[in-house]
N, C-alpha and C positions, 0 to 999 in steps of 0.2 A: 565297317561299323556295326555289323550284325543285322543289317537290313536284308531280308530275303526277297521281297518284291520290289524291284528297282524299276521305276517308270522310264519309258522312252516316249518320244514325240511330245514331250512337255516343254520343249523350248520353241519359242516362236519369234520370227523376225518382227512381228507387229502384234498379232492377236490370235489366240487359239481358235476362236469362233470363225474368224476370217480364214484361218488355215483349213478348217473343216469345209467351209464353202468352196474353197479352191479344190480340195481333195475330192469333193463330190460333184464338181462342175456346176455349182450354183452361181453362174456368172451372169449378171445383168447384161442385156444386149448392147448397152452403150460402150461396153469394154471389149466387144467381140473382136475388134481388130488388133488387140494387144496380146502379148504372150509373156510368159516367164515373170521376171521381177517387175517389168513395166506394168503388166496386168495386176499383179499383187498390190503394188504400192499405189497404182492409180485408184484401185478400189478403196485403199486406206486413206490416201492423202490427196487424190486428184492428180491430174497430169495436164500440163499446158506446154505445148511446143508449137510456136507460131507457124501457121501454114500446114500443120500436119495433124495435130490432135489437141483437143480442148475438152476434157471431161472432168466433171466435179467428182468429189469423193462420195462414198457412202456415208450415211449417218454414223454417229457414235452414241453409245448409251452406257449407263453404269451396269456393271455385272452384279445383279441382285443388290445387296446392301453394302457393296464394297466401293472403294475409290478406283477400282480397275475399270477401264473403258474397253468395251468390246464393239465390234462392227456388226450390226444386225443386217443381214442380207435381205433385200426386198424380193418377195416371191409373187408370182402371178399364176393363173391357171396354165399358162404356157411354159412354166418352168420345167425343165427336164434335168435329171441328175445322171451323171456318168462318172465312174471312178477314174481318176487321173492315172495315166500310165506312170509307173515308177513313183507311186504316191509317197508323200513324206512319211506317214506312219511306218510303211514297209521299209523304206530306205534307212530310216533312223534305227529301226529294230535290227536290220542287217549290219549297220555300222557297229552297234554295240556288240552284236554277236561275234563279229570279226575280232573284237577286242577281248573276247572270252567272257562277256557279260550277258547273262540271260535276263531280259527285261520284260516288263509287263506294259505293252503299248497302251497309250491312253488316247482317247478322243471323246469329244462331247457326244452324248447319246442321241439317237435319232429324234426322240420326242422333245428333249430340251433344245436341240438344234432348231426344230420347227417353231417351238414356242418362243424362242429368243429372236427368231426372224420376224420380219414385218411384212404384212400384206402391202404390196406396192400400191402407190396412189393410182397406178394405171390398171390395177386389177379390177375385174368386173364386180359389180355389186353382189353381195352375198357370197363372195369367194371365201373359202375356209382354207387356211394353211394345211390343216389336217387332211385335206383331200389329196395332198401330195405324199401322204405317209407311205403307202406301199412302194411307190417308185423309189423313195429315199431308202427305205429299209432294204430293198433289194441290193442297193449299192453298198450298204453296210455289210450285208452278207458276203458280197464279193470281196470287200476289204478283209473281212475276218477269214475268209477262205485263203486269201493270199498270205495272211500272217500265219495261218495254220501250216500252210505249205512251207513257209520260211522257218518253221520250228518254234513259233511262239506257243507258250503253254497257257497263258492268260491274256485277256484283253480287258481293259477297264473302260467302261462306258459311263461317263458322268451324266447323271440325271438329277440335278439339283431341284428341278421343278417338282420332284416327288415330295418336297417339304412344303410346297405351296398349297393354297386352296385350289383344288382342281374341280372343274365342272364334271358333270356326269359324262359328257362327251369326251373330255380329256382322259378321264379314268378308263373309259372303254377303249380309247385309242391306245393307251399304254399296253393294255392286254393284247389288243390286235397287233401292235407293232412287234412285241416280243414273241407272240405266237408265230407270226410270219417269219421273224428272224430265226427262231428255233427250228422251224420246218426247213429253212434254207441251209442251215449249217449243221443239221442233224448228222451225227456220225463223225463230226470233226473232233479231234483231241482237245482243241483249245477250249478253255473255260472262260466264262464271262462273269466279271464282277461289275455290278451296278453301284455307283457311288452317289450318295446323297450327302449334303452338307449345308451349313449356315443356319440350320434349324433342326429340331427333332422331327421324327416321323410320327405324326398323329395316327390314331388307331386305324382309321379308314385307309390312309395312305400306307401305313405299315403293312396292313393285310394285303394291299395291292402289290407292294414292292416284293414281298416274300412269296407271292403267288405268281410272279412273272415267269412264264415258261422259258426254259433254256438258260436261266440265270443260276450260277453256282454259288455266288456270294453277294451280300449286300453290305455296303459301308454305311455306318451311321455316325453322326457328329454328336459325341457325348459332352462336348464343351457347351455348345448352344442348345443341345437337346437332351440334357441329363434327365429331365422329368419324363421322358419317353422310354427310358432304359428298361424298366420292368416290363412294359408293354411289348417292346421289341423282343426281349428274351422269350416271353411267353408265346409270341407268334412264331418266332424262329424255331422254337422247340418242336412245333408241330410239322416242321418241314425238314428237308435234308440239306438245306442251304447253310453255308458258313456265314459268319458275321464278322465284319471288319469294324473294330471299335476305335473311333477317333478320340483318344483319351489325352492327347497332347495338343494344346491350342495352336493351330496353324495361322491364326490371325492376330496374335498379340505377342508381346516380347517377354512376358513374365515366365519364369520357370514354372513348370507344372508341379503340382503337389504329387510327387511320385507315389507316396504311400496311398493316397486316395486313388490314383490311377491303377495301382496294383490291385487294390480291393475290387475295383470295378471289373477288371479282367478276370480275377479269380472267381468272382460271382458268375460271370458268363461261362467260364470253364466248368464250374460245378453243374450248370444247367445243360450245356451243349457238348462238353468234352473238349479237350485241348485241340484236337484236330480240326475243329470247326470254328476256332477263334483266331482272328488275325488282329495284331496290335498295330495301330497307325496314328498319324496325326489327324486332327479333326477335318482338315481340308488340305488343298494344295499349299505347299510352302512358298508358292509365288508371292503370297501376301506377307512373308516374313523377310527381314534382312538376311544376308548370307551367313556371316560368322562373327563371333565375338572376338576373334583373334586380333583383328585390327583395332578394336576398341581397347583391348588390354595393352596394346603396344603404343597407343597414342600418348602424346605428351599431356600431362595434367589430367590423366584419365580419372574419372569418377569411379573408383574401385568399388565403393559401396553399392552404387546403382548397377554397375556391371554385374556384381554378384547376384543381383535380383533377376537378371535377364537371361533369356535363352533365344538365340537366333536359329536359323534353319539347320545349320550343322549340329548345333547343340540339341535341337529338338529330335534329330535322328538318334543321337546318343540317349536321349530320354526314352524314346521308343524301345531302343535296345535294352536299356536297364530294366524297364517294366517287363519286357518279354523274358529276360533272364531271371528276374525275380519270381515270375510265375512258373517258369519251367524248372528252375533249380533251387528255389527257395530264397527268401530275403537275405539270408546269410551270405549268399553267393555275391551279392552286390551291396553288402552292408555299408561299406565306406561311401559309396555313391548315394545311398538312401539317407545316411546320416548328414552328409554335406548338403543334400537337397533340403532336408528338414530345417537345417540351420539357416539356409538362405531364405526359405519361405517365411520362417518365423521372424527373421530380421526385418524383412520388408513390412510385415504387418504391424510390428511394434516400434518401428523407427520414429523418432521425434521429428524427422523431416516431413512426415506425411501430414500431421494434424496441426492446423492453425486455428486456435479458438476464436480469434478476431474475425477470420473469414467465415467461420461457421455461425457466429453470432450475427454478422451482417446478413447472411442468407436468411436466417430466421426472422429478421426484421423487415423483409420485403413485404410491401403492401400492394393490394390491387391497383391503387392509384399510380404506382410506379410502372404499370404495364398499359397505360392509356395515354394517348396524346392529349394535349390540353384542349384542342378543338377537333371537330370532325373534318374530314378531308376537304369538302367544298370550301369551308372557311379558310383552311390552311392554303388551299390553292389560290384563292383570291389574294391573300397576303403575299405569297411567293411570286405570283405573276407580276405584281406591282414592284416587288423588291428586285427580282432578277431580270425582268424586262427581256425575256427570251423571245425569239421569233417562233412562228409556227414550224412544226417539224424540226425542233431543236436537235442539234448534233452533239454527240459526245463520244468518247471511247470508254472502254470498260475499266481501264486503269493502267496496265503496264504497257511500256514501249520496248522496242528491241533491246534485249540483253546481249550486247555484243561481246566478243572475246576480250576486248580491251577493258570493258566494264567489269566482267567477271574476274579478270586478272587484278584489277584494282582492289576488289573486295578480298580476293585471296591474299594479296600482299599485305593488306591491312590486318587480316586475321593472323598472319604469320609474324607481324611486327615489322615488316620491311618498310612500311611507310607510317608516319606518325598521324595522330588523330587530326591535327589541323590541316595537314596535306590531304588526307583522305576526304575531309569535309569540303575542302576547296575543289577537289576533282569532281566530287558528286554534285556540288552546286553548279559547276560548269555544265555537267550533263543535264541537270534539271533546267538550266537556262536555255540550253539547246532545244530541249523537248518543248518548252513553253513557246519559244519563238517559232518552232516548226508548226505547232498547232495554230498559232495566230496567223502565220503565213497561209495556212490552208483554210482559214476562216471557220474553224470549229468553234462552237458556241460555249460549251462548258468544258473546261480544260482539266487535265490531270497532270500530276508532276512527273509521271513516268515510272516511278518506283525504282529508281536507279540504286537505291540503298538496300533493296530487298533481294534476298536469295530465293525466297519462296513465299507464297501468300500466307502460309500457315507457320512455317518455320521461323519467319521473321518475327512474328508476334510471340510465338512460344519462347523465343530467346529472351524476351523482356518480361515474362511473367514468372512470378514465384510459384513453386510447386510443379514446375515443368523442367525436365532435363532433356539433354540432347545426346545423340550418338555422333561419332565421327564419320562412320561409313555405313549407317543403317539405311541403305537405299532400298526402295521397293518400286516396282513398275507401276506406272499409272496408265500409260498407253504407249505403244510403239517403243521408241527409244527414250521417251520421257519418263524419268524416274524422280521420285520425291524422297525426302529424308524426314519422316514424320517426327514431330516432337514426342516426348515420352511424358505423359501426365501422371506423375507418381503421387502427388499430394494435393492439398487444398490450394486453389488458384487465386492469386490476387495480382494487382498491377502496382508495382513499387513506384513508378514514375511514368510520365507521358512517353508514348511510343512513337507517335507520328507528327506531333504538333509542330515541332521546329521545322521539319522539312516542308510540310504543307504550308505553313505560314510564310516561309521563304518563297515558295513557288507563287503564292498569291501576291507577294510584294512585287513580282515581276510583270504583272498583267492587271488590267482593269476588268477582265472577263472573270466570271465565276470560276473558282478553282475547287474541284472536288476533293474532300478529304477521303482517303481510301482505307477502309478497314475490312478485316475478315471477321465474319460473324461467329457467334458462339457455337452454333451447331456445326459449322464447317471446321472450326478449330477442334471440336470434339471428335467428329467423324474422321478427320484426316490426321488424327494423332493415335498413338498407342496409349490407351486410357487405363487408369487404375481400375481394378476389378473388385475392390473391397467396399465400394459404396455404389448406390444406384447412379446410372449415367445422368439422370435428371439433376442430381445435386451438383455434379461436376459442370454440367452445361450452364446452370444458373450462376455458379461461381465465376465462370468465364464471362457470362453476360454482364455481371456487375463490373468486371474489369473493363470490358468494352464500353459500357455505359460511361464510366469515368472518362474514357478517351473521347467519346462523342461530346460530352459536356465541355471538355477542355478545348476541343476544336471549335465549337461554337463560340466560346469565350474569346478565342483567338481571331475571330472575324470570319471563319469559314462558314458559308451559308448553304453549301451543298455537301452532304456527307453520304457516301456509299458504304453500306454494310453488306458485303458479299455473303450469300448463303447458297452456294451451288450444291451443298450436301444435304439440304433439308429433306429432299425426297429420298436420298440415299439412306438416311437413318431410319426410314420407315420400316417397321417390322415386316417380315415376310408373311406372317399370318394376319389376316384382316381383323381377327378378334383382338389383336393387340394395338391396332392403329389409333383408336381414339385416345388412349392413355398417352401414347407417344406424342401425337399431334398437339395435345393440350400443353404439355410441358415444352415442346419444341417452339410453338408459337409464343408462349409466355417468355421463353428465353430471348427470342428476338425482340419482343416488345420491351422487355426489361432493359435490353441493350440500347434501344432506339428512342425511347419515349421521354428522355430527360431534357428535351430541347423545346424551344419556343416555336410558335406556328410558322414563323418566317424561315426557319431552317428546313430545307428540303432534304428528306431522307430518301435515298435510293437503295435498291438492293439488286443483286444480280444472281441468276440461276441458269444452269446449263446442263446439257447432256443427261437429262432424266425425263421420264414420262410423268408430267405433272397433272394429267387429266384427273387422276384419282384423288388429288389433294387440293382441288381448286378452292374449296371452302377455307382451308387453312391458309392458302396463299392470300386470299382476300383479307383474312383476319390479321395478317401481318401489317396491314394498313400503311405500307410504305408509299410515299408520294409518287415515286417513279420506280417501276420494275423493268429491268432489262433481262431478256431471255435469249437463249440460243434458239435460232430459228432457221438459219440458212441451210443447215443440213437436213432439216425436217420438212415435211409437207404441211398442208394447211390444217392438219388434224389438231395440232397444238393451239393455233390461233383460233380455231373454231371452238375449242374448249373455253378459251377466254371470252369468246362471244356468247356462248350458251349460258355462261354464268354471269354475263353482264358485268365484266370486271370494271369496277367503278373508278379506278385511279389511272394514272398515266402509264404507258407501256412502251418499251423499246425492243421490239423483236429484231434480232440481228439480221442485217442485210447482206453480210458476207461471212464466209467461213474462214477462221483464222488458222486452222490447222493444215494449211496448204500454201505452197508458194504461188499457186495460181492466183492471178489478179482478176477478180470478178469484174466483168464489164459493166458499164453504167446501165445498159439496157436490162441486164439481169437484175440489177438492184431496183430499177424502176418497176419491173414486174413484181418483185417482192413487196414493194410499198403498195402497189395496187392491190395485191392480195391482202395486205394488212387493212387497207381501207374498206375492203369488202367484209371485214370481220370486226373492225374496231372504229370508234369515233375518230375521225381524221384529226380533230383538234387536240387529241391526247396521245398522238403517236410521236415517239422519239426515233431518231435514226442513228444507229450505232452498229459496231461489229458484234459478232456472236460472243466474243470473249476477249481477253487481254491479248496484246500484240507481242508479248515477251519472246516468243519463239520465232518471230518473223525477222527478215532482214529489212534494212532501212529503205532500199530501193522499192521493194514490193509494197512496203507499208505506205510510202508516199503515194504510189500509183493508185492503190486501192482506196486510200482515204480521200484523194482528190475526186475519185468517182463518187464516193459516198456524199461528200459535201455538195457536189454539183447536182446530184440526185435530189437532195433536200431543197436546194434553191429552186429547182424546176417545179417541185410540188408546191413550194411557197408561192411562186409566181402564178401557178394555176389556181391556187386557193384565193389569191388576191383579186384575180380577174373574174372569178366565178360569180 
């Protein structure tokens, strides 16, 4: 396809950060008895074999501002690093070489590896992860030496933290790390490319990146960081380093404006010379679907929308076209440039994009629409009387196991193999089973199990105007878990109710409260491919108005508990602190716009997971949801302490068990977690629930772990009653 630098070591069985931890021997002691894939997947997902091994998984967290989950390894002063024999980066380079392909091996850089890691809860007070820097860098040097001996000409070290706000200590550590690395690999033929992405290089960090010793090229993201382009060129001009220009968006599905991209590359060539300029995507294409071929071949394909899009394979072609245009002139790729211009113009001018009624409704939003009718304590009194829940109430986060038979039913319905009435009958049977299952376990607030939903974002996107879908546009979220994000191409509205009928039916089966389950506007925004012709704030608030309509309709249908999931609110936070306040203002307003149309007696829940929330506690409090459930079982007390320090005023449900594992958390472990909660939170405002939805779990393990959860709650209730 015309790509000169082909990566290797970019495929992972679970996560590329976990791969690096294994490559450099950063293995926590509790996994010391394991080897090979048992070790690898125990770190990722936990491992439970009765009578032999029972270890929990490591935490998960979001990779910068993406929906990709990585595994942050815990570090202590006792952590030692050692390069694995026959390491994955070397073996995959050699495999490609045997096929006649010269690759550029990739691995996360040493500084970003440490900064993405976590100080273990067992680490001594005052421990700094950076104290391990030299030991780690020495193993990087050993790896680079092995790759050099194997014949590698380049290695790519990803250092996305270079686009972040770095402390003086971290800036100094970058220089120390690469000075030591350069001294260890001096004289080797292999060249080092340091890659930055997801934001531009601000002046101080740009100076730092281009001054790193032993580095031959620096990659910059010109999609997210176009405003830093002139500065980067000026700094690069003073050095002998090459610049890799990320001119094709690796995180969205829209075709690049190739004429604009060509202009940027030509500008760099004029300043640096052609030999010092590399053309690339803005970041890894891990965040893009694979190819448009399957879309074009699909039945009832939306050819207009397909013409606007570019997936990973097509993005490689875009990189090649830009390169050829710069090297040989635009006439050499005139046909490709003309076709691209036609597609880009078509999307911007299409009548499908703009809906005057939606735009007018957004302009009519008032501050009163983002405020609950009464303050929390008043609402709590009304809800306590109406719902009559016990202390330590139990619930789940929403989804129940999505079995093979359930997925098959949905697939058959989409193909037309079963009719609408039969489909609804089968789903109602599943919902009835889930409701009876929860009643048998004695869970207090029930859910309908989401049998009708393929994905928590895709399901809603399919029912919203201004949103399109791909047939095979899958991207990785974590491990083998992939999602197919909606494509928000225009103004968003809700033509009709999306969840009311299913939730109302589920409520008719029980006298216990049934939660209406919705995905919030920020999560729909962040977990979709979003139009880039207007500010994201406008799109978020359009979605919020659609969700608001659904919330109001659920309340009118008799649903008194409504959960609006927002796991992505932290994920959407800009990487630079200077941009935080503006984002958090419209993010909070979007949630409030979605949730504040109800009466005091309707209890609004939200759910958040797998992000570090300490930095946005004020915003979380401002969401003013009556009950917030959070991922906690994979984390230590740090997150709970953040809620304690900010005196979180409403009710909270920290997860008592990890749902991303087949391991059944024992009741004693759950009791320990609740005791930890009580040390940080008011006991009469604690809910007991899982970390997240149970969609990926099997029924047997789900029953076992929920029994333990309910029994844990009952024991704490009994203790509270006798106190």
